[in-house]
N, C-alpha and C positions, 0 to 999 in steps of 0.2 A: 724648805721652801716648796717642795713638790712631793706628791705621793702617788699620783696616778697619771703620769705623763703618757699620753697616747701619740702625740704628733709634735714634730718640730718643723719650723720653716724659717728661712733666713731671707731678710730683705737685702738683696745684693747691692742696692744703692747706698744704704746706711751701714750695713753690717750688723744690724740688730737681729737678735734671735727671738722668735716667738714660739711659745709652746702651749699646748692644752693640758689641763689637769682635771680629769673627771671627778676625782675625790674632792678637791676644793671647788670644783665647778667654775673654773676661771680660765682666762687666757692671760698669760704673762708675757712681758717683753724685757729683754736685757740688752745692754750695749755690748760691744765686742769683748771687753774684759770683765764683764759682770760687776763692774763697780757701781752701776746704777741699774735698777730694775723696778718695774711697777706692774700692777694689774691693769689690763686694758678692757677686760670684760668679765663680769661676774653674773652667773645665771642663778641668782638668789631664789627667785620664785618663778623661773622660766618654765612654763608648762611643756615646752618642747624638750626639756632635759638638758644635761650638761654638754659642753662642747667636746667634740672628738676630733674629727678631721680638720685640717688647717691648710690654707694656701694663701700666698701673697702675690698680688700683682704689683710689683715694685714701681713700674713707671706710672701707673695710674693711681698708686697709693691706696689700694684696697686690700682689706683683710677679709677672707672668706673662711667660714667654718661650718661644719655640720654638727647637728645635734642628734641625739638618739634617745628614743624611749621605746618601750615594748611595742606600741601600736603605731610606729611611724618615725620618720626622721624629717628634718628640715635643713635647708642650706641658708645661712645668713651672711650678710655683707655689712661691713663698716669701713670707714676710712681708717688709715693707720693710727689715728688717735681714738678709734673706737666710737666715732659718731655714726650711729646707725642711720 
């Protein structure tokens, strides 16, 4: 399910675990016991590059991540359902 995990973040309100995978170019989420998991972001053709850094603001329900490419980086934000 993962090959290039760079970062992990836990939503302390729900206990969900989020992680970035630069090989698959996605952000995934799993519940406490990993019985359910899903992709919440996929950088298919994102010119900013794959996701690397990851942070969660649990009370405001925001997911922040950084992207990286040779000539720059960006910080992106979505709600915890990945609506940008």
